[in-house]
N, C-alpha and C positions, 0 to 999 in steps of 0.2 A: 883788680879786674872787675869791670862792671857786671852786674847780674844780667841774664838774658831777658827776663820778664820782670816788668814793674807792675805791681797791683796798686791801683789808686783807689783810696777809700775816702770819699767825702763824708763828713759827719756833722750833724747838728742836733744837739739835745738828744744824744743817742745812748745815754748811760745804761739803759735797760737792755740794749742789744749789741753794743759795739764789742763787748768782751768776747762774745761767742763768734762774732764775725771775724775779729782779729785772730782768735785761736784757730779758726777754720782755715785761714790763709797760711798761718805759720806751720801748720801740720801737714801741708801738701806733700805728696810723694815726689812731686817735681820740686827740686831744691834750689835750682839756679834762679832765685827770685829775690825781690825786695818788696816791702810793703810801705807805701807812702800814705799816711793818714793826714787828711786836711781837716782840721777842726774849724768849722765855719762860724766862729764866734759863740760857741756853746757857753752857757752859764751853769750847766750842771757838771757832773763828774766825767763827762766824755773824755776830755784831755787827760785827766789823771789816770783813767783806766788804760788809755793807750800808752801812757808813759810807763805804766807798771809792767808792761810786757817786754820780754827780752827776745832778741833775735834780730833778723834783718828788717828792722822796722824804724821808720823815721816819722816824727810828728811835726807838722807845720801848723802854725796858728795864724788865723787871719780874722779881721772883723767880719761880722755877718754880712755876706755879699751875695749869697745865693749859690745854688748847686752848680750852675754853669761855671761861675768864677772858681769855685772849689775844684771842679774837675780840671780846669785849665791850669790852676796853680799846681795841682798834683802832677799833671803831664809835664809842666816846665821843670819840676824838680826831679822827675824820673830819669834814671840813667840806663834803663834797659832798652834793648833792641826792639822788644815787643811790649805792648801795653794792654792791660785789661782793667776792668773795674769790678769792685765788690762793694756794694753799698753797705752802710753801717748796720742795716737790719737784715742783711742777707746772710746765708750760711753756705759755705762750699764743702762738698764731700772731698775726701782725701785725694781722689784721682782727677779732680776737676781740671786743674791746670795741665797735668800730664796729657789728658785727653785733648784739650784745646791745642796744645803745642803739636801733638801727633797729627791732628787734622790739618794744621797749618803747614806742616812739613810735607804732607802728602799731596798738596796742591801747589799751584804756582800763582803768586800775586793775588791772594784772596784775603778776606777777613773771615774769622770763624766765630759764629755765634753759638751760645750755649743753650741747651734745653734745661728746664728746671721744673721741680715740683712747686706748685703754688700754695702758700700758706695763707688760708683765710681765717677770719675770726673763729669759724667752726672747726678748724683743724686742717689736716692734709688729707686729700683724697687722691689715691694713686693715679686715677684717670684724669685728674685735673693738672695738665701740664702746660707750660708756656707754649709749646708747639705740639700740635696733634695733626695727624694726616700728612698730606703731601706738602713739602716746602717748595716755594716757587723756584723754578729752574732759572739758570743764569739769564736766559732770554726773556723771562717773565718779570725779573726783579725790578726793572725800571718802573713799570706800571704798578707793580705790587707795592712799592715804597710810596707811590703817590696815593694809594688807597688807604694805607695805614702803616704804622711803624712795624716792619717785619723783623727788625733787628733788636735783640735783647741788649740791655746795657752790659751784660756779662759777655762781652765780645772781645776777642783777641785780635789786635791789629798792629802792623808795624809802626813804630814811632814816626817814621818819615811821612806817614799819611797826614799828620797834622801840618807838616810843611807844605804838602800838596794842596790840601783843601781848606786850611785854616782851622782855628780852634772852635770850641763850643760857643754858640752865640750867647753872649753874656746878658742880653736884654730879655732872653726867654726864661720863664720860670718853670714851665711844664713840658715843653716840647723840644727842649734843647738837644736831646739825643736823637729824636726823629730828624731834625734839621741836619745834624751832623752826618747821620748815616745816609740821608738822602744825597747830600753832597758827595759822599764817598761813592755811592752807586752811580750817580750821573757823571762822575769823573772816570768811571770805567772799572771800579772795583766790583768784585762779585762776592757773594756771601755763601759760605758753606755752613751747614748746620751740623753740629755735633749732637746727634739725636738722643743719645742716652742721657737722661736727666741726672746730673751730678751736683745739684745745688738746690737750695730752697730760697724762693723769692717771696717776701711777705707782701700780701695784698691787703691794703687798708682802705676800705670804702669810705668815702666822705659823706657826711650827712647832707640832706637836701637843704640848699641855701641859695642866696643870690650869687654865691661864688660859682655855681654850676654854669651859668651863662658865661662868666669870665673864662672858665676852663674851656668851654666849647670854642669861644672866640679865639683864645690863644692857640688852640690846636689848629683852627682853620687859618691862622696867620702864616702857616708854613707855605701857603700858596701865594702870598704877597710878592709881587715882582718875579714870580718864578720863570716867566717867559724870558726875562732879561738875564737870569742867572744860568739857565740851562738851555741847550738846544733841544727842544722838545719835538717829537714827531707829531704828525697831525692827530694820530690817535691819542697821544698824551695830552695835546692841547685841548682836544674835545673833552677828555675826562676832566681837566682843570676847569673848563667852562661849565660843565655839569655840576661840579662840586661847588662852584661859587654861586650857582643859580638858586640854591635853596639850602635847607638844613643839611648838616652832615650826617653820616651814618650813626655817630654816637647819639645824637639827639633823636634821630628817627628810631633807633633801637630802643631807647628809653621810652619814647612815646608808644612804641609797640608793646613793651612790657607793661606799661600802665594800662593800656587798653585791654591787654590779655587778662590782667588781674581783675579788672572790672567786668569781664565777661563780654566786652565789645569785640567779638571775634573778627568781624569783617574789617573793622578799623585796624585791629592788630595785624591782620594779614597784609593790608595795604602798606602799613608802616614798615613791616619786616621786608616786604618785597622792594620797597623804595630803598631801604638801607642796604639790602643785599646787592642791589644793582650798582650801588656806589662802592661797595666793598665786598666783591665776590671772593676775596681771599680770606674773609672771616667765615669760617665754616659753620658756626652756630647760627649766624644770621641767615645763611643760605639754607640751612636745614629747616629753620622755622618757616621761612618763606615757602619752601617747597612743600612742606607738610600741610600748611594752613591754606595756601592759595586755592586749591581745587574745591574745597568744601569747608569753609571756615567754621560754620556751626557744627559740623560733624567732628572735625579734628581739633577744634579749639579747646574743648574741655579736657582732652587728653594732654595737649601741650601745656595748658594752664596748670593742671595737677602736677605735671612733671616740673614746671618752672617753680611753683611754690615749694615743692619738696626740696629741690636743689637749693633754693634761697634759705630755707630753714636749716638745711644741713650745713651750709657754708657760714651761717650766722649773719646773713644779710637781713636787714629790715626792709620794708617795702619802699622806703624813700631813699635808700642808699644809692649813691651815684657810682656807676662802675665804668 
């Protein structure tokens, strides 16, 4: 008999973390599962560590082809009615799958996304969660997914969804999951949040380099041809036009942070305001814009002190890209 849930784990050069990730899946309180590990051409001990584990686990090897191809390969090999992901540097608490399945069964025709603690270079802070505050309602989710990726990769969905919307876009290196969840929501699926954090997601900031522009460009590519792919409302079309007209909220937010660190409070307030107008579902951008806009010189030093304290606590250097 096939397991009900298939956990797909793409892995590349993950020897330092994959053992903990695999163990966290295999010790779930929800037992009707299988784990499909896809080794994406690793040259370290990733595959050997996976092979050393016993239980409902299968290892698939492929030449290095990227995370989207690895996710698709795992989905193709999965035999479960429901599919979810656990990346090779993540860690699931024992009740993670049980909670996702319970939320799925409590609703009709939904996908269930998981909350998580975020692990930064400086450690874990209990207030730093993947989701804080209000999650977009069903009626708000089409516009919210245009603003940013509101769906975690640790999301439970029926296997038939792939037949309905297609697999992960293999040409994408960084926004493959955003593109996938966008297609799901515009096809009519709605997202339920399992609010209690029952996993750890590792956040690795990248250093300042020419790759930053490539990252921004690839994120913005999700809007290419979007009018032909989905039937957008006038409000959604207007948002897409605004998004294409200038820098995205990621870049504007970084420019705001740079201006804030340098004490250019008026410029920081403008950048945060522009970023928040493009991504009102990002609560921290909205908070910075609201606090700094009325009197940048008065409130700027407070926000700057807070920002620098948080960056030091999380282990970020000033040029890290987030």
